[in-house]
N, C-alpha and C positions, 0 to 999 in steps of 0.2 A: 783444461777444459772441462766443464762439468758435463754431466751426463745429459742434462735437458739441451745444453747446447749442441752436444754431439748428435742427439736425436734430431733436433731441428736441422741441423745441418746434412743429416742423412736424408732427411725428406726434400731438401733443396737439391741435393746431388742427384737423388732418384728422378726428380722432376727433370732436370737437365739432361740426364742420361737417356730418358724416355724421348725428349725433344730431339736429341743429338741421333738416336736411333731412328726417328722419323725422317730427319734430315738425310741420313745415310741410305734409307730405302729410296728416297727421292733422287739422290744423286746416282744410285745405281741404275735407275730407270732412265734418267737423262742421258747416261752413257749408252743407252740402247737406240738414241737417235738416228735415223737414216734421212739421207738427203731425200727432198721432195721430187726431185727428178734426176736422170743419169748425165745432165750435162756436166761438162767440167768445172763450171764455177760452183755449182751446188755440192758437188762431190768433193771438191778441194776445200771448201768451206767446212763440210761435214768434217773431213779428216783433220782440220786444224783444231775444231771444237772437241770432237770426241776422240780422235786419234785413229791412226791406221798404220798398219805394218808394225814399225818399231817405234812410232811416235805416241807419247803418252795422251796428248791433246791437253787443250786448256781445261777442260771440265775435268779431267781425270787429276788434274793438281787440286781441285777443289774437293773432289771426292776424297782424296788423300788427307786433305787437312781435316774434313769432317770426321774421318776415321780415326785420326790421331785424338782429336776431341773426345769423341765417344769412348775410345779406349782408356784415356785419362779418368772421364768420369765413371766408367764402370769400376775401374780399379780403386777410385775413391770410396764409391759405394761398398764395395767388398772389404775394403780395410775398416771402414767405419761400423761395418756390421761385425767384423771380426772383433773390433775393440769393445763393441757394445755387447758382446757375447750372443748375437743373434746368429743362428744357425739354422739351416733348411732342415725340414723334418727328414728328407732323404739322407742326410749327413748322419743324423741320429740313427737312423734305420740301417745306415752302412756299418756303422760302428757295432751296433747290435749283432748283425750278421756275422761280422768278423770275429767277434768273442764267441758266437756260437760254433763257428767252425773250427776254431783254434784247438788243436789237441791239447788234452791235459788240462782243460778248465782255464784259468787264468795264468798258466805258465808261459804262454806265448807259443811262437813257433819255433825257438831255439831249443 
């Protein structure tokens, strides 16, 4: 794979990750749904959809799937960035800080 192909794939992967992150937030909010009334029918339906006690609910299964796809796309972004040599400035700063703290200059900790 060429560098240009990897960069374009990274753009697509980041876009997908952002979309799944938005879906993930919406799924969490959906699981906070409450029944409109305290009658047994509304409460029972809400428990089937959202889950209650030890039941995960129908919507929890959807949330779990969105979470899996988000994690996959996030891992893809991280690996593409690593392959392209893209690092966060905080990573570079952390490496500099570790070198500055290491006793004896470049000798390391051992």
